[in-house]
C-alpha positions in Angstrom: 3.4 -19.2 25.5 2.2 -22.0 23.3 5.2 -23.9 21.9 5.8 -24.3 18.1 3.6 -21.4 16.9 6.1 -18.5 17.0 8.6 -17.7 14.2 12.2 -18.6 14.7 13.7 -16.4 12.0 13.9 -13.0 13.8 16.8 -10.8 12.6 17.7 -7.1 12.4 15.9 -5.4 9.5 16.4 -1.8 8.3 13.1 0.2 7.9 13.5 3.3 5.7 10.9 6.1 5.7 10.8 7.3 2.1 9.2 10.7 2.9 12.2 11.9 5.0 14.9 9.2 4.4 15.0 8.2 8.1 16.3 4.7 8.7 15.9 2.6 11.9 16.8 -0.9 12.8 14.5 -3.4 14.6 14.0 -7.2 14.7 11.5 -8.6 12.2 10.6 -11.8 10.3 9.5 -9.9 7.2 10.8 -11.2 3.8 12.4 -8.8 1.4 14.9 -9.0 -1.5 16.3 -5.5 -1.1 19.2 -4.6 1.2 20.7 -1.4 2.7 24.1 -0.8 4.2 24.0 0.9 7.6 27.3 1.7 9.3 29.1 -0.8 7.2 26.7 -3.7 7.9 24.2 -4.9 5.3 20.6 -5.4 6.4 17.4 -6.5 4.7 15.4 -3.3 3.7 11.7 -2.5 4.1 10.5 0.8 2.6 7.8 2.7 4.5 5.7 5.7 3.3 5.3 7.1 6.8 6.8 6.3 10.2 7.1 7.9 13.6 9.6 10.5 12.3 7.2 11.8 9.6 3.7 11.1 10.9 1.9 14.4 12.0 0.7 12.8 15.3 4.3 12.3 16.4 5.9 15.3 14.8 3.2 17.8 15.8 3.3 19.3 12.2 0.5 19.0 9.7 1.3 17.7 6.3 -0.6 18.8 3.2 -1.5 15.8 1.1 -2.0 16.6 -2.6 -5.0 14.4 -3.3 -6.2 16.4 -6.3 -2.7 16.0 -7.9 -2.8 12.3 -7.3 -6.2 12.0 -8.9 -5.1 14.0 -11.9 -2.0 11.9 -12.3 -4.1 8.7 -12.2 -6.6 10.0 -14.8 -3.8 11.1 -17.1 -2.0 7.7 -16.7 -5.1 5.6 -17.4 -6.9 7.8 -19.9 -5.4 5.8 -22.8 -7.3 2.7 -21.6 -10.6 4.5 -21.6 -13.4 2.7 -23.5 -14.8 4.8 -26.3 -18.5 4.7 -26.7 
């Protein structure tokens, strides 16, 4: 390994899957301001939308994604900014 190019600040970080509330700990250098207490110890927190515990490839279950609902929400939210001709 080349000396002086690898980060020195590895520490345990809690990663939380927001779709199923699963939490796992691993070492990382990622920066965050949020924290989470796991078994009485406070760790920096990174929120994930999908992880190995919720991804269809790993779970073997398909997940319906409501893209039409997302588009409608977006249009409704930003319709007030629409330019009038």
